[in-house]
C-alpha positions as CSV (number, residue, x, y, z in Angstrom):
1,M,50.7,126.1,55.2
2,L,54.4,125.3,54.6
3,K,54.1,126.0,50.9
4,R,52.3,129.3,51.6
5,S,55.0,130.2,54.1
6,L,57.7,129.5,51.6
7,T,55.9,131.6,49.0
8,L,55.6,134.4,51.5
9,F,59.4,134.3,52.3
10,L,60.3,134.4,48.6
11,A,57.9,137.3,48.1
12,L,59.6,139.2,50.9
13,S,63.0,138.5,49.4
14,C,62.2,139.3,45.8
15,T,63.4,142.9,46.0
16,A,67.0,141.8,47.0
17,A,67.0,138.7,44.8
18,Y,65.9,140.1,41.4
19,A,69.5,140.4,40.2
20,Q,70.7,137.1,41.6
21,K,71.7,134.1,39.6
22,R,70.6,130.5,40.1
23,L,73.2,128.3,41.8
24,T,72.6,124.6,42.2
25,L,74.8,122.3,44.4
26,Q,76.3,120.8,41.2
27,D,77.1,124.3,39.9
28,A,78.8,125.2,43.2
29,I,80.9,122.0,43.1
30,T,81.9,122.6,39.4
31,R,83.0,126.1,40.2
32,A,85.0,125.0,43.1
33,L,86.8,122.3,41.2
34,K,87.8,124.9,38.6
35,K,88.7,127.8,40.8
36,N,89.4,126.6,44.4
37,Y,92.9,127.8,45.4
38,D,93.7,124.7,47.3
39,I,92.9,122.5,44.4
40,R,95.0,124.6,42.0
41,I,97.9,124.6,44.4
42,A,97.7,120.8,44.6
43,E,97.6,120.5,40.8
44,L,100.7,122.6,40.5
45,T,102.5,120.5,43.1
46,E,101.5,117.3,41.3
47,E,102.8,118.9,38.0
48,Q,106.1,119.7,39.6
49,A,106.5,116.2,40.9
50,D,105.7,114.8,37.4
51,I,108.4,117.0,35.9
52,N,111.0,116.0,38.5
53,N,110.3,112.3,38.0
54,T,113.0,111.7,35.4
55,W,116.2,109.6,34.9
56,V,118.4,112.7,34.9
57,A,120.5,111.4,37.8
58,L,121.6,108.4,35.7
59,L,122.6,110.4,32.7
60,P,126.0,112.2,32.1
61,S,126.3,115.9,32.0
62,I,128.0,117.5,28.9
63,N,129.1,121.1,28.8
64,G,130.9,123.1,26.1
65,S,133.2,126.1,26.7
66,A,135.1,128.5,24.6
67,G,137.2,131.7,25.3
68,V,139.6,134.1,23.8
69,T,142.1,136.4,25.7
70,K,144.1,139.3,24.3
71,G,146.5,141.6,26.0
72,T,149.7,143.8,25.6
73,A,152.7,144.1,27.9
74,N,156.1,145.8,28.0
75,T,158.5,143.0,28.3
76,R,162.3,142.7,29.0
77,I,164.0,139.3,28.9
78,E,167.5,138.8,30.2
79,F,169.4,135.6,29.5
80,S,172.0,133.8,31.5
81,D,174.4,133.9,28.7
82,P,176.3,137.2,29.2
83,N,177.1,137.4,25.5
84,R,173.5,137.5,24.6
85,P,171.9,140.9,24.9
86,P,168.5,141.3,26.6
87,T,165.4,141.3,24.5
88,V,163.2,144.4,24.9
89,N,159.7,144.4,23.4
90,P,157.4,147.3,24.2
91,N,153.7,146.7,23.7
92,A,154.1,143.0,23.0
93,G,150.8,141.4,22.1
94,T,149.5,138.1,23.6
95,R,146.5,136.0,22.5
96,S,145.1,132.8,23.7
97,Y,142.2,130.7,22.4
98,N,140.5,127.7,24.0
99,A,137.5,125.6,23.3
100,G,136.3,122.2,24.3
101,V,133.5,119.8,25.1
102,F,133.6,118.0,28.5
103,A,131.5,115.2,30.0
104,S,131.0,114.1,33.6
105,W,129.3,110.9,34.4
106,R,128.8,109.2,37.8
107,V,128.9,105.5,36.8
108,F,128.5,104.1,40.3
109,D,127.2,105.4,43.6
110,G,126.2,102.3,45.4
111,G,122.8,102.2,43.8
112,R,121.8,105.6,45.3
113,M,120.7,107.0,41.9
114,F,118.2,104.2,41.4
115,L,116.7,104.8,44.9
116,V,116.5,108.5,44.1
117,K,114.5,107.6,41.0
118,K,112.3,105.4,43.0
119,Q,111.8,108.2,45.5
120,L,110.8,110.6,42.8
121,G,108.2,108.2,41.5
122,A,106.8,107.7,45.0
123,T,106.7,111.5,45.4
124,E,104.8,111.9,42.2
125,R,102.2,109.3,43.4
126,L,102.0,111.0,46.7
127,T,101.2,114.4,45.1
128,E,98.5,112.6,43.0
129,A,97.0,111.2,46.2
130,Q,97.2,114.6,47.8
131,L,95.4,116.1,44.8
132,R,92.6,113.4,45.0
133,E,92.3,114.1,48.7
134,Q,92.1,117.8,48.2
135,V,89.5,117.5,45.5
136,Q,87.3,115.3,47.8
137,T,87.9,117.7,50.8
138,T,86.9,120.6,48.7
139,V,83.7,118.9,47.5
140,S,82.9,118.0,51.1
141,Q,83.4,121.6,52.2
142,V,81.3,122.9,49.3
143,I,78.4,120.5,50.0
144,Q,78.4,121.5,53.7
145,A,78.7,125.2,52.9
146,Y,75.8,124.9,50.4
147,A,73.8,122.9,52.9
148,Q,74.4,125.7,55.4
149,V,73.1,128.3,53.0
150,V,70.0,126.2,52.3
151,F,69.6,125.6,56.1
152,Q,69.8,129.3,56.8
153,Q,67.3,130.0,54.0
154,Q,64.9,127.4,55.5
155,Q,65.4,129.0,58.9
156,G,64.3,132.3,57.3
157,V,61.2,130.5,56.0
158,A,60.4,129.2,59.5
159,I,60.9,132.7,61.1
160,D,58.9,134.4,58.4
161,T,56.2,131.8,58.9
162,G,56.0,132.8,62.6
163,L,56.1,136.4,61.5
164,A,53.1,135.9,59.2
165,L,51.2,134.0,62.0
166,A,52.0,136.7,64.6
167,K,50.8,139.4,62.2
168,V,47.4,137.7,61.6
169,R,47.0,137.2,65.4
170,M,48.0,140.8,66.0
171,T,45.4,142.0,63.5
172,L,42.6,139.9,65.0
173,S,43.5,140.9,68.5
174,Q,43.4,144.5,67.5
175,L,40.0,144.1,65.9
176,K,38.7,142.3,68.9
177,F,40.0,145.0,71.2
178,E,38.6,147.8,69.1
179,T,35.2,146.1,69.1
180,G,35.3,145.5,72.8
181,T,35.3,141.7,72.6
182,S,38.9,141.2,74.0
183,A,41.2,142.9,76.4
184,K,43.9,145.3,75.3
185,V,46.6,143.0,76.9
186,D,45.9,140.4,74.2
187,Y,46.6,142.9,71.5
188,L,49.8,144.2,73.2
189,Q,51.1,140.6,73.6
190,A,50.4,139.9,69.9
191,R,52.2,143.2,69.0
192,V,55.2,142.2,71.1
193,D,55.3,138.7,69.5
194,Y,55.1,140.3,66.0
195,N,58.0,142.7,66.7
196,E,60.1,139.8,68.2
197,R,59.6,137.8,65.0
198,R,60.6,140.9,62.9
199,A,63.9,141.1,64.9
200,D,64.5,137.4,64.4
201,S,64.0,137.9,60.7
202,L,66.6,140.7,60.5
203,N,69.1,138.6,62.5
204,Q,68.5,135.7,60.1
205,Q,69.5,137.8,57.1
206,S,72.9,138.3,58.8
207,F,73.3,134.5,59.2
208,L,72.4,133.9,55.6
209,T,74.9,136.5,54.4
210,S,77.6,134.8,56.4
211,A,76.7,131.4,54.9
212,F,76.9,132.8,51.4
213,A,80.3,134.3,52.1
214,N,81.6,131.0,53.3
215,L,80.3,129.3,50.2
216,N,81.9,131.9,48.0
217,V,85.3,131.3,49.7
218,Q,85.1,127.7,48.8
219,M,84.4,128.6,45.2
220,S,87.2,131.3,45.2
221,T,84.9,134.0,44.1
222,D,83.6,137.4,45.4
223,P,82.4,136.9,49.1
224,E,79.7,139.5,48.5
225,L,77.8,137.5,45.9
226,T,74.5,135.9,46.7
227,Y,72.5,133.4,44.7
228,I,69.1,131.8,44.4
229,V,69.8,128.3,45.8
230,D,67.7,125.1,46.1
231,D,64.8,125.1,48.6
232,S,66.0,121.7,49.9
233,L,68.7,119.1,49.3
234,E,68.3,115.4,48.4
235,L,69.1,113.3,51.4
236,N,70.5,109.8,51.3
237,M,68.7,107.9,54.1
238,R,69.9,104.4,53.1
239,L,73.7,104.4,53.6
240,R,75.2,101.2,54.9
241,P,78.3,101.1,57.1
242,T,81.6,99.9,55.7
243,N,83.9,97.5,57.6
244,P,86.2,99.8,59.5
245,D,89.1,97.5,58.7
246,L,88.7,98.4,55.0
247,L,89.2,102.1,55.7
248,D,93.0,101.7,55.2
249,D,92.3,100.8,51.6
250,I,89.7,103.4,50.7
251,N,90.3,106.4,52.9
252,L,92.2,109.1,50.9
253,T,93.8,110.7,53.9
254,L,95.2,107.4,55.1
255,D,96.6,106.9,51.5
256,V,98.5,110.1,51.8
257,F,100.0,109.3,55.2
258,R,100.9,105.8,54.0
259,R,102.7,107.1,50.9
260,N,104.5,109.7,52.9
261,A,105.8,106.9,55.2
262,E,107.0,104.9,52.2
263,I,109.0,107.9,50.9
264,S,110.7,108.3,54.3
265,K,111.7,104.7,54.2
266,I,113.3,105.2,50.8
267,N,115.0,108.3,52.0
268,A,116.5,106.3,54.9
269,R,117.9,103.8,52.4
270,I,119.4,106.6,50.3
271,A,121.1,108.0,53.3
272,K,122.8,104.7,54.1
273,R,124.2,104.4,50.6
274,S,126.4,107.4,51.4
275,Y,128.8,104.8,53.0
276,W,129.5,103.4,49.5
277,P,132.3,104.7,47.2
278,T,131.5,106.6,44.1
279,I,133.1,106.3,40.6
280,D,133.0,109.2,38.2
281,F,134.1,109.3,34.6
282,N,135.4,112.6,33.2
283,G,136.3,113.1,29.6
284,G,136.3,115.7,26.8
285,Y,137.8,117.1,23.8
286,A,139.8,120.4,24.1
287,Y,141.6,122.8,21.8
288,N,144.1,125.4,23.0
289,K,146.2,127.9,21.2
290,S,148.4,130.8,22.5
291,E,150.4,133.4,20.8
292,N,153.1,135.6,22.4
293,Q,155.2,138.2,20.6
294,A,157.6,138.5,23.5
295,G,158.3,134.9,24.2
296,L,160.7,132.4,22.8
297,T,157.8,130.6,21.3
298,L,155.6,132.7,19.1
299,S,152.7,130.1,18.9
300,N,151.7,127.0,20.9
301,Q,148.7,124.9,19.8
302,S,147.3,121.6,21.2
303,Y,144.0,119.7,20.8
304,G,142.7,116.2,21.4
305,P,140.5,114.0,23.6
306,S,141.1,113.2,27.2
307,G,139.4,111.0,29.8
308,G,139.7,109.1,33.0
309,F,138.0,107.7,36.1
310,N,137.9,109.1,39.6
311,L,137.3,107.0,42.7
312,N,135.9,108.7,45.8
313,L,135.9,106.6,49.0
314,P,134.5,108.1,52.2
315,I,136.9,107.3,55.0
316,F,136.3,109.9,57.6
317,Q,133.5,112.5,57.5
318,S,133.4,113.4,61.2
319,G,130.4,111.1,61.7
320,S,128.2,113.2,59.3
321,I,127.2,110.2,57.2
322,R,126.3,108.2,60.2
323,R,124.4,111.1,61.7
324,Q,122.4,111.7,58.5
325,A,121.6,108.0,58.2
326,K,120.4,107.8,61.8
327,V,118.2,110.9,61.4
328,A,116.7,109.5,58.2
329,S,115.9,106.2,59.9
330,L,114.3,108.0,62.8
331,Q,112.2,110.1,60.5
332,A,111.0,107.0,58.7
333,F,110.0,105.4,62.0
334,K,108.3,108.6,63.0
335,D,106.3,108.8,59.8
336,E,105.3,105.2,60.2
337,L,104.0,106.0,63.7
338,V,102.2,109.0,62.4
339,Y,100.5,106.8,59.8
340,R,99.4,104.3,62.4
341,R,98.1,107.0,64.7
342,Q,96.1,108.5,61.8
343,N,94.8,105.1,61.0
344,T,93.4,104.8,64.5
345,E,92.1,108.4,64.4
346,I,90.3,107.8,61.1
347,G,88.7,104.7,62.6
348,R,87.5,106.6,65.6
349,Q,86.1,109.4,63.3
350,Y,84.3,106.9,61.1
351,R,82.6,105.2,64.1
352,S,81.6,108.5,65.5
353,T,80.4,110.0,62.2
354,W,78.4,106.9,61.4
355,K,76.7,107.0,64.7
356,N,75.9,110.6,64.2
357,Y,74.5,109.8,60.8
358,E,72.2,107.1,62.2
359,M,71.0,109.4,64.9
360,S,70.3,112.3,62.5
361,V,68.3,110.0,60.2
362,A,66.2,108.8,63.1
363,A,65.7,112.4,64.3
364,Y,64.7,113.5,60.8
365,V,62.1,110.8,60.6
366,L,60.7,111.8,64.0
367,E,60.6,115.5,63.1
368,Q,58.7,114.7,59.8
369,E,56.0,113.0,61.9
370,N,56.0,115.7,64.6
371,I,55.5,118.6,62.1
372,N,52.2,117.2,61.1
373,Y,51.0,117.1,64.7
374,A,52.3,120.6,65.3
375,R,50.6,121.9,62.2
376,E,47.2,120.3,63.0
377,N,47.4,121.6,66.6
378,M,48.1,125.1,65.4
379,D,45.2,125.0,62.8
380,I,42.8,123.9,65.5
381,Q,43.9,126.6,68.0
382,R,43.7,129.3,65.4
383,A,40.2,128.2,64.4
384,R,39.2,128.3,68.1
385,F,40.8,131.7,68.5
386,N,38.9,133.1,65.5
387,V,35.6,132.2,67.1
388,G,36.7,133.4,70.5
389,V,37.0,130.0,72.2
390,A,40.8,129.8,72.6
391,T,42.8,132.3,74.5
392,T,45.7,134.4,73.1
393,L,48.1,132.4,75.2
394,E,46.9,129.1,73.8
395,T,47.1,130.3,70.3
396,R,50.5,131.8,70.8
397,E,51.9,128.6,72.3
398,A,50.5,126.6,69.4
399,E,52.1,128.9,66.8
400,T,55.4,128.9,68.7
401,S,55.3,125.1,68.9
402,Y,54.7,124.9,65.1
403,V,57.6,127.3,64.3
404,T,59.9,125.4,66.7
405,A,58.9,122.1,65.1
406,L,59.6,123.6,61.7
407,V,63.1,124.8,62.8
408,R,63.8,121.3,64.2
409,L,62.8,119.7,61.0
410,Y,65.1,121.9,58.9
411,T,67.9,121.4,61.5
412,A,67.4,117.6,61.3
413,A,67.6,117.7,57.5
414,Y,70.8,119.7,57.6
415,N,72.3,117.3,60.1
416,V,71.5,114.4,57.9
417,K,73.2,116.0,54.9
418,V,76.3,117.0,56.8
419,N,76.8,113.6,58.4
420,E,76.0,111.8,55.1
421,T,78.7,114.0,53.5
422,R,81.2,113.2,56.2
423,V,80.6,109.4,56.0
424,L,81.1,109.4,52.2
425,E,84.2,111.5,52.6
426,L,85.8,109.1,55.1
427,E,84.9,106.2,52.8
428,G,86.6,107.9,49.9
429,Q,83.4,107.8,47.8
430,L,82.3,111.4,47.9
431,V,83.6,112.5,44.6
432,R,82.6,109.3,42.8
433,T,79.1,109.5,44.3
434,N,78.8,113.1,43.2
435,D,79.8,112.3,39.6
436,E,77.3,109.5,39.5
437,E,74.6,111.8,40.6
């Protein structure tokens, strides 16, 4: 009966699905890993951190410069010697040339530059951890979105199964009424049941469309697209719980919070190094030449190297260094508390999710047993109805019980898949598990 119902549902859907493409769960995950916006943003962030993780702060900066200036001026020069006449030079030309290479190098800053390099390395590792977490989060969301599509499709199968059963009962009731072997009220009730199932089928199409849109968002594609998906998903019924104390080592979310706390500690150390003096070396090689037609010296030229050290000692900064160091220390302590709080929260989530997984597995096993009873009861009642032994009410109740049992079975399977996915996500094994499959 279940296979015939599924065939009926697919036949009813063939008109809308003829242009659809096949999409497996693995296909959906592959598309999401390539196109998901959150993953692409995380990849760019990780690439930026990789580029920034250099020893630039330890290296000197070297710059070259060159320039030429030309001008004219009407000049008049008077001398203190009264016997010397003034010099008048209209449109006197002036030229100056300069060029040089200059270097600046901070040779000591209390070790701050080494801590900055350490912080850059820690930031790069943080972005790598964030990328791994985002990949796993995306895979989890895709699996749950795909499972929702399959679930809504299965719900459609259950509803259309009820629709087919109601139609058969309506046809038989109409035949009995027309032949005078049954009351009209039986036919009217069957007709009402049939129309109710049709309305449920129309509503279910809306739910299925919404589920497809959510899946498409995870894959960063057109929300209007629909696909031919799997009839059911493979369920892992044999998961074993992990020691909650080990979550700190395997949970990717905790890894991100822990690395963020480590970066804050390094930043606090960097802020405290601002109390230390700095020593800078400045040097270069310069060439300068000037020409002046109106001056006492027609030409002046100089070139050669120069260099020296500069010591900067912070003596009084209005308390800004102390304030910055205090704020950085408080931020480090705050991030440590956030990490500890998240550790506790992840532990709570894992215990709750694992319990939900165990209950969903037990419910699924129970519904698998119950569907057989419901199907057998319905078959018996329909056979009795066909020969006029069972009433319309008894047959209707049996059909309703079977459809309800079918819905509960599909719901239990969906709950198992969702809780299985969440358990593996919290254990940091979801991506690896998917690759192995």
